[in-house]
Backbone as a ProteinNet text record, in pm:
[ID]
protein_1_A
[PRIMARY]
DKFQVYIIYSDTFDVFYKGITTDFEKRLNAHNAGLSRYTAGKGPWRCVYLKTFSTKHDALVEELYQEIKQGFADEIDLTHAMNMNTCLSSRR
[TERTIARY]
-1880.8	-1765.2	-1654.4	-1575.4	-1453.5	-1338	-1241.4	-1125.4	-1002	-921.3	-804.4	-677.3	-582.5	-449.9	-363.4	-290	-209.2	-69.8	22.9	156.7	183.3	223.5	257.2	405	461.7	605.2	631.4	726.5	772.2	910.9	919.8	1049.7	1139.3	1080.5	1155.1	1232.1	1167.9	1229.4	1267.6	1241.1	1272.7	1215.7	1085.2	1018.8	885.1	847.7	721.7	627	497.5	395.1	286	233.8	124.9	6.1	-110.8	-230.7	-349.5	-462.8	-590.7	-691	-775.1	-878.1	-997.7	-1107	-1222.3	-1236.7	-1152.6	-1156.2	-1013.8	-945	-803.9	-777.3	-854.9	-830.7	-837.9	-938.9	-953.7	-835.3	-794.9	-684.3	-552.5	-526.9	-404.4	-402.6	-517.8	-526.9	-497.4	-545.1	-518.7	-368.6	-304.2	-159.1	-87.1	-124.4	-56.4	-88.7	-199.5	-236.4	-175.2	-101.8	-37.5	-131.1	-240.7	-341.4	-318.5	-212.6	-178.3	-49.6	-50.1	63.5	196.4	199.4	326	374.1	282.6	323.5	331	282.7	283	424.3	437.8	565.5	666	624.9	716.8	680.1	574.4	527.6	608	565.2	439.3	447.8	330.5	317.1	254.9	298.7	237.5	216.5	115.7	80.8	178.5	226.8	308.3	243.1	138.3	68.7	-71.1	-167.8	-306.9	-380.8	-444.1	-519.6	-649.9	-758.8	-892.3	-942.7	-1008.2	-1063.3	-1209.2	-1285.7	-1428.4	-1453.2	-1355.2	-1373.1	-1255	-1281.5	-1175.4	-1074.2	-1123.1	-1035.2	-930.9	-975.2	-881.4	-781.4	-828.7	-738.7	-636	-678.3	-585	-482	-524.4	-430.6	-326.1	-369.5	-275.8	-181.5	-235.4	-150	-44.9	-86.1	8.7	113.4	70.1	162.5	266.6	221.7	314.4	406.1	352.7	431.6	542.5	508.3	606.8	718.1	680.5	779.2	851	821.8	877.2	1028.5	1081.3	1217.5	1201.7	1074.8	1019.4	1112.1	1199	1279.3	1367.7	1410.2	1496.3	1418.1	1306.1	1236.5	1114.7	1056.5	947.7	1006.3	980	1035.6	950.9	953.1	873	932.3	1060.4	1117.9	1046.7	1024.7	951.2	807	743.9	605.2	594.5	694.6	691	702.4	761.9	775.5	654.7	566.1	443.7	327.7	216.6	99.5	18.9	85.2	27.1	-98.9	-98.8	-210.5	-338	-325.5	-442.9	-482.4	-385.1	-415.6	-474.9	-453.8	-502.9	-639.1	-695.9	-828.7	-933.4	-1032.3	-1139.7	-1272.2
-235.1	-186.3	-146	-51.3	-14	-92.6	-126.1	-201.1	-112.9	-112.6	-27	-110.8	-84.8	-143.6	-40.6	-86.2	8.4	-46.9	44.9	11.2	102.7	41.4	117.8	96.6	189.1	187.1	215.4	143.2	166.2	229	355	421.6	351.3	302.5	240.4	116.8	33.9	-90.8	-89.7	23.1	37	-80.5	-102	-213.9	-167.5	-227.6	-200.2	-317.9	-289.9	-394.1	-349.9	-442.5	-406.6	-497.7	-447.3	-527.4	-468.7	-533.9	-490.5	-482.3	-380.9	-364.1	-289.9	-290.2	-208.6	-88	-80.7	31.2	61.3	146.5	169.9	228.7	325.7	388.9	284.6	199.1	93.8	-4	-38.2	-133.2	-74.5	53.2	116.8	122.3	153.8	154	15.9	-89.3	-226.5	-257.9	-215.5	-236.8	-165.3	-41.9	36.3	-10.8	-80.4	-134.6	-272.7	-324.6	-454.9	-571.6	-550.6	-655.7	-740.3	-710.7	-788.5	-865.1	-993.4	-1078.1	-1029.3	-999	-960.5	-823.4	-729.4	-592.1	-562.2	-652.9	-629.7	-604.6	-502	-470.4	-403.3	-371.9	-310	-166.1	-115.1	19.8	126.1	248.4	289.1	282.7	263.5	251.2	377.6	412.8	525.8	487.8	547.4	517.8	586	508	565.7	546.1	461.4	437.7	389.5	447.1	405.2	430.8	327.3	340.3	262.4	323.5	265.4	208.3	92.3	24	-11.7	-21.1	-52.7	-202.7	-284.7	-429.9	-493.5	-604.8	-678.4	-730.7	-772.7	-822.5	-717.7	-594.7	-488.5	-460.9	-466.6	-445.9	-558.2	-681.6	-795	-785.6	-738.3	-718.4	-613.7	-505.3	-402	-456.2	-534.7	-591.9	-683.2	-763.9	-851.6	-768.8	-662.1	-572.2	-517.6	-474.5	-423.9	-536.1	-657.4	-773.1	-803.4	-799.5	-826.3	-722.6	-601	-492.8	-489	-584.4	-582.9	-578	-539.2	-495.5	-351.4	-314.4	-185.2	-66.5	-34.2	87.7	84.2	-35.2	-44.9	-39.2	-109.4	-124.4	-34	10.3	107.7	233.2	344.7	466.9	510.8	430.6	464.3	581.2	605.8	723.9	846.4	847	956.8	959.2	842.5	835	884.3	855	894.9	1046.9	1112.1	1256.7	1327.5	1253.9	1309.7	1271	1334.1	1300.9	1193.8	1085	976.9	919.5	907.9	846.2	929.1	1058.5	1142.9	1164.6	1181.2	1217.3	1103.1	978.2	865.4	814.7	875.4	831.8	879.2	793.3	829.9	823.9
-385.8	-313.6	-410.2	-368.2	-439.4	-377	-456.8	-409.9	-422.6	-318.7	-316	-303.2	-392.7	-384.7	-313.8	-212.4	-136.4	-111.3	-93.3	-46.7	71.8	182.9	301.8	331.2	405.7	432.5	579.2	635.6	772.2	766.8	809.9	818	919.3	1026.3	1135.6	1088	1005.5	960.3	812.6	744.2	601.7	521.7	538.8	472.3	415	301.2	235.1	253	245.3	247.2	151.4	73.8	-18.2	4	-31.4	-14.7	-87.8	-71.8	-129.3	-15.8	-19.5	82.9	24	96.2	58.7	150.9	253.1	347.4	392.6	317	342.4	481.2	522.2	653.1	765.2	759.7	860.6	854.2	733.6	716	766.2	734.6	782.5	935.1	994.3	1140.7	1197.7	1130.6	1176.3	1168.4	1059.7	1047.9	1161.7	1187.4	1290.7	1432.4	1448.7	1579.7	1604	1505	1520.2	1498.5	1425.5	1405.6	1280.4	1206.3	1087.4	1116.8	1094.2	1133.3	1075.5	946.2	884	930.3	948.9	979.5	1128.2	1212.8	1357.6	1408.7	1487.3	1548.6	1457.7	1336	1239.8	1207.2	1266.4	1235.8	1305.6	1296.2	1233.2	1080.4	1021.4	877	820.5	699	629.1	483.3	425.5	286.9	191.4	94	-13	-149.5	-156.5	-283.3	-252.8	-321.6	-305	-435.5	-487.8	-611.9	-597.7	-641.1	-625.5	-757.5	-748.6	-865.8	-840	-946.8	-932	-923.6	-965.3	-956.1	-884.2	-818.6	-750.4	-851.4	-966.9	-1072.5	-1109.6	-1134.6	-1172	-1059.7	-935.7	-821.5	-813.9	-836.2	-833.2	-945.8	-1062.2	-1173	-1133.9	-1072.4	-1026.9	-919.8	-826.5	-722.3	-785	-882.5	-952	-1025.3	-1089.2	-1158.7	-1061	-943.1	-842	-792.9	-782.1	-738.6	-839.1	-967.1	-1071.7	-1067.2	-1037.4	-1030.8	-896.5	-809.4	-674	-676.2	-567.7	-556.6	-512.5	-501.3	-466.8	-490.1	-400	-411.7	-535.6	-579	-695.3	-825.7	-831.1	-957.6	-972.1	-863.4	-867	-805.7	-861.8	-805.3	-687	-579.2	-461.5	-385.1	-401.9	-338.8	-394.1	-524	-587	-537.1	-529.5	-482.2	-338.6	-258.3	-118.1	-104.4	-203.1	-199.2	-258.9	-321.4	-378.3	-286.9	-306.8	-226.2	-298.4	-331.8	-410.9	-345.2	-214.8	-145.1	-156.3	-160.3	-172.6	-316.7	-405.3	-542.9	-623.7	-580.9	-659.6	-614.7	-510.8	-467	-566.2	-588.5	-682.6	-613.3
[MASK]
++++++++++++++++++++++++++++++++++++++++++++++++++++++++++++++++++++++++++++++++++++++++++++

């Protein structure tokens, strides 16, 4: 399986959420359907970052890297990422 690190954003609540999955489309649909405890009722959600890795270890390292940089809009230039097609261009 391929592992995907993603960051999704809710315009409605101005909040980000990040995670790891092996099926991003299914996971995003679950977030938007209210099936995830943290994201339920806060959507709709849209992808602002998606990167695919061949190992879970590499995906976890990336997730930790994003966690360390958290503060999202302040410390990661997600405004820039949101204006680019980051979700499509980073798929492998």
